C-alpha positions in Angstrom: 19.2 -118.6 31.8 20.9 -115.3 31.0 19.2 -112.4 29.9 20.4 -109.8 27.3 20.6 -106.2 28.3 17.7 -105.1 26.8 15.4 -107.7 28.1 17.2 -107.2 31.7 15.9 -103.6 31.7 12.3 -104.2 30.0 12.0 -106.7 33.3 12.9 -103.6 35.3 10.3 -101.7 33.6 12.6 -99.4 32.4 11.0 -97.3 29.2 12.6 -97.7 25.8 13.2 -94.0 25.1 15.4 -94.2 28.5 17.3 -97.0 27.3 18.0 -95.6 23.8 19.2 -92.0 25.9 21.4 -94.4 28.2 23.0 -96.4 25.2 23.8 -92.7 23.6 25.3 -91.6 26.5 27.4 -94.7 27.2 28.5 -94.7 23.3 29.5 -91.1 23.6 31.8 -91.9 26.8 33.4 -94.8 25.3 34.1 -92.5 22.0 35.6 -90.0 24.3 38.1 -92.2 26.0 39.4 -93.4 22.3 39.4 -89.5 21.4 43.1 -88.5 20.9 44.4 -85.3 20.8 48.0 -83.3 19.5 50.8 -82.4 21.7 53.6 -80.4 21.2 57.0 -81.3 22.7 60.7 -80.8 22.7 62.8 -84.2 23.3 66.2 -82.7 23.8 67.4 -79.9 25.4 70.2 -79.0 28.3 70.1 -77.1 31.5 72.7 -75.8 33.6 73.3 -79.1 35.5 75.1 -80.5 32.1 75.5 -78.5 28.8 73.3 -75.5 29.3 73.6 -72.1 30.4 70.2 -71.9 32.4 68.6 -73.5 35.6 66.2 -76.1 34.9 63.4 -73.8 36.2 64.5 -71.5 33.6 64.3 -73.7 30.6 61.1 -75.4 32.0 59.3 -72.1 32.1 60.5 -71.0 28.7 58.9 -74.0 26.8 55.7 -73.9 28.9 55.3 -70.1 28.1 55.9 -70.7 24.5 53.0 -73.1 24.1 54.6 -76.5 24.3 52.8 -79.7 26.1 55.7 -81.5 27.3 59.5 -81.5 27.8 62.4 -83.4 28.1 65.6 -82.2 30.4 68.5 -84.1 28.5 71.7 -83.2 30.4 74.9 -85.2 29.3 75.3 -88.0 31.5 73.1 -86.4 34.3 69.4 -87.0 35.4 67.7 -83.9 36.1 64.9 -85.2 37.8 61.8 -83.6 36.7 59.6 -84.6 39.8 60.2 -81.0 41.3 59.8 -79.2 38.2 56.3 -81.0 37.8 54.9 -80.0 41.3 55.4 -76.1 39.8 54.8 -76.5 36.2 52.9 -79.5 35.3 49.3 -78.8 34.7 46.7 -81.8 33.5 46.4 -81.5 29.8 48.5 -78.6 29.4 52.5 -79.4 30.7 54.5 -82.2 31.6 58.1 -82.9 32.1 59.6 -86.4 31.4 62.6 -87.7 32.7 65.7 -88.1 30.2 69.6 -88.0 30.0 71.8 -87.4 26.9 74.0 -90.7 27.3 77.1 -89.0 26.2 79.8 -91.7 24.7 82.2 -92.0 21.6 84.3 -93.9 20.0 87.8 -92.6 18.7 86.9 -89.0 18.9 83.6 -89.9 17.2 80.8 -88.8 19.2 78.0 -91.3 20.1 75.0 -89.7 22.2 71.8 -91.5 22.6 69.2 -90.0 24.2 67.3 -91.9 26.9 63.3 -91.0 28.1 61.7 -92.3 31.0 65.1 -93.0 33.1 64.9 -93.3 37.1 68.3 -92.5 37.4 71.5 -91.5 35.6 72.8 -93.7 33.2 76.9 -94.1 32.8 77.9 -94.4 29.1 79.6 -97.2 27.7 82.5 -97.5 25.2 82.4 -100.0 22.7 84.9 -101.7 20.2 83.4 -99.7 17.4 81.1 -96.9 16.3 78.1 -99.4 15.9 79.1 -101.5 19.3 79.3 -98.4 21.1 75.7 -97.4 19.9 74.3 -100.6 20.5 75.5 -101.0 23.9 74.0 -97.9 24.9 70.6 -99.0 23.8 70.7 -102.2 25.0 71.5 -100.4 28.8 69.0 -97.7 27.8 66.2 -100.6 27.3 67.4 -102.4 29.9 67.0 -99.8 32.3 63.3 -99.2 31.1 63.9 -96.3 28.7 63.5 -95.8 25.4 66.4 -94.7 23.5 67.0 -92.1 20.5 69.7 -91.7 18.8 71.1 -88.1 18.2 72.6 -85.8 15.5 74.5 -88.6 13.3 76.3 -86.0 11.1 77.5 -84.3 14.4 81.3 -84.6 13.4 80.2 -87.0 10.6 80.4 -89.4 13.2 77.7 -92.3 12.2 76.9 -93.7 8.6 74.0 -94.9 7.5 75.2 -98.4 7.1 76.0 -98.3 10.9 72.6 -97.0 11.9 70.9 -99.8 9.7 72.5 -102.2 12.0 71.3 -101.2 15.3 68.9 -103.4 17.0 65.9 -102.5 18.6 66.3 -98.6 18.1 63.1 -96.9 17.0 64.1 -93.0 17.1 66.7 -90.9 15.7 67.0 -87.2 15.2 66.1 -86.4 11.5 66.6 -82.4 12.4 68.6 -81.0 15.3 68.6 -77.3 15.8 72.2 -76.9 17.0 74.2 -75.1 14.3 76.9 -77.5 14.7 75.0 -80.6 14.2 74.9 -80.6 10.0 71.3 -81.9 9.8 71.7 -81.1 5.9 74.0 -82.7 3.2 77.5 -81.7 2.9 79.8 -82.9 0.3 79.3 -86.8 -0.2 77.6 -87.1 3.0 74.1 -87.4 3.3 71.7 -85.4 4.8 69.9 -86.7 8.3 66.6 -87.0 6.0 68.4 -88.8 3.5 70.6 -91.1 6.0 66.6 -91.9 7.2 65.6 -93.5 3.4 68.6 -95.4 3.5 68.0 -97.2 7.3 64.1 -97.2 5.7 64.8 -99.0 2.7 67.1 -101.4 4.4 63.9 -102.8 5.9 64.4 -100.9 9.4 61.4 -99.5 11.2 62.6 -96.0 12.5 61.0 -92.8 13.1 62.5 -89.4 12.7 62.1 -86.6 15.5 63.1 -82.9 15.3 64.5 -81.2 18.4 66.4 -78.0 19.6 68.9 -79.7 21.3 69.0 -75.9 23.0 72.0 -75.2 25.4 71.5 -71.5 25.3 68.9 -69.2 26.5 70.4 -66.1 27.5 71.1 -64.8 24.1 69.7 -65.4 21.0 71.1 -65.9 17.4 71.7 -68.3 14.4 75.2 -69.1 16.0 73.6 -70.2 19.1 71.8 -73.4 19.9 68.8 -71.6 21.2 65.0 -73.3 21.8 62.1 -73.1 19.4 63.9 -74.5 16.3 62.5 -78.2 16.3 60.0 -80.2 18.0 57.4 -83.1 17.7 53.7 -83.1 17.8 52.5 -86.4 18.9 49.1 -87.7 18.5 48.2 -89.3 22.0 45.0 -90.5 24.0 46.3 -88.0 26.9 49.3 -85.7 28.2 51.0 -88.6 30.0 54.3 -90.0 30.2 52.8 -93.5 29.1 50.9 -92.0 26.5 53.3 -90.0 24.8 56.0 -92.6 24.8 53.5 -95.1 23.4 52.5 -92.9 20.4 56.3 -92.1 19.8 57.1 -95.6 19.9 54.2 -96.6 17.0 55.1 -93.3 14.9 52.1 -91.6 15.8 53.6 -87.9 15.6 55.0 -85.6 13.0 58.4 -83.4 13.2 58.5 -79.9 12.4 60.6 -76.8 12.3 57.5 -74.6 11.8 54.9 -76.2 9.6 51.6 -77.2 11.8 49.3 -79.6 10.4 45.6 -79.8 11.3 45.5 -84.1 11.5 47.4 -87.1 9.8 45.6 -90.4 9.8 48.4 -93.1 9.5 46.0 -95.9 7.5 46.8 -99.4 7.0 48.1 -98.7 3.7 48.6 -95.0 3.0 48.7 -91.4 4.8 45.8 -88.9 5.0 47.1 -85.0 5.8 45.2 -82.1 6.6 47.4 -78.7 6.6 46.6 -75.7 8.4 47.3 -72.3 6.5 47.9 -69.6 9.1 45.3 -66.9 9.5 45.7 -63.9 7.5 48.9 -65.5 5.7 49.4 -66.6 2.2 51.8 -69.0 2.3 51.6 -72.3 0.1 52.4 -76.0 0.8 54.0 -78.6 -1.0 53.8 -82.2 0.1 56.4 -84.7 -1.0 55.5 -88.5 -0.6 58.8 -90.4 -0.4 59.2 -94.0 -0.7 62.2 -96.7 -0.8 65.7 -95.2 -2.0 64.4 -91.5 -1.3 62.2 -91.6 -4.3 59.5 -89.1 -4.9 56.3 -91.0 -5.3 53.6 -88.1 -5.4 53.8 -84.2 -5.1 50.9 -82.4 -4.0 50.0 -78.6 -3.5 46.8 -79.5 -1.8 45.7 -78.7 1.9 44.4 -82.4 2.0 47.1 -84.6 0.3 47.1 -88.1 0.9 48.9 -91.4 -0.5 47.9 -95.0 -0.9 50.7 -97.7 -1.2 51.4 -99.3 -4.0 51.7 -103.2 -3.7 55.6 -103.1 -4.8 56.2 -99.8 -2.2 57.9 -101.0 1.0 56.7 -97.7 2.8 55.7 -94.2 2.4 56.5 -90.9 4.2 55.4 -87.3 3.8 57.3 -84.1 4.1 55.3 -81.0 4.2 57.3 -77.6 3.3 55.7 -74.1 3.4 56.9 -71.5 0.7 58.9 -69.9 3.5 61.0 -72.7 3.9 59.5 -74.3 7.0 59.5 -78.2 7.0 57.2 -81.1 8.9 58.1 -85.1 8.4 55.3 -87.5 8.8 56.3 -90.5 10.1 56.6 -93.5 7.7 53.5 -96.2 7.1 54.7 -99.5 6.0 53.4 -102.0 3.8 53.6 -104.8 6.3 
């Protein structure tokens, strides 16, 4: 007859107090394995290999020295292999390079650029029969190669409409903010901003998450007219700093995107969001959190440093945008009703 764990240790003569200590230590070990941590990273930047002005080691060094935990070198139609760089710069739980490529295509002078994360070799771009077909064919090719696709700067040259983005299949990441000065992250004329585009796509029933990136090309001279590093990034909540864990959390939407706002924690609950904001030390900045739902509707505005929101039965999703009094922003990924 099988014995339960307690009777087994009793038969061996182990004292009850020792059993209790062992149980607590075991529980602590299990708990530590389940702990998640925050990792800051940039998913879109360039080197001299294609598009940038600096060598891969200079670019990797800039991000590591500025407190980033992971980086994707996404050169145009060229895979800059991070293996050699990781042998120099990678450090356990501190810094990691992830392979990537900006698959650079287009249709009738409209740029269609799709980032591919975790590639093993350069992936050639595909031109389809329309903008939508071009996006879809490149997304499909990235997935077939074992990578993760992310649509880059939809408003660059006003190439991609919300309707087209809404129809792309198997795409779960796009850039809600791009730091390049020519990519039109914000609205202009009748064209929606990338954030407004996001709500249109979400309201159509799609599950897609918005990342913020640098799209840095220039590391030798700095100024607002240059595509410099340090303008947009993601903070990913993951079990460890590894390629698999980071991409897994990106796919689940367990991250927030930022141009400067730092959050202490975010909890994506089954029916809502709970956020903790970190006020900077000796800083009097104030924060406004907008909880946004279908159609871009403002569901709630909070001025607390621990804002939260619970979905109502009629609401398809809720996401959050945190804005500081100096104009910095953070976009918290949506929670869906079902």
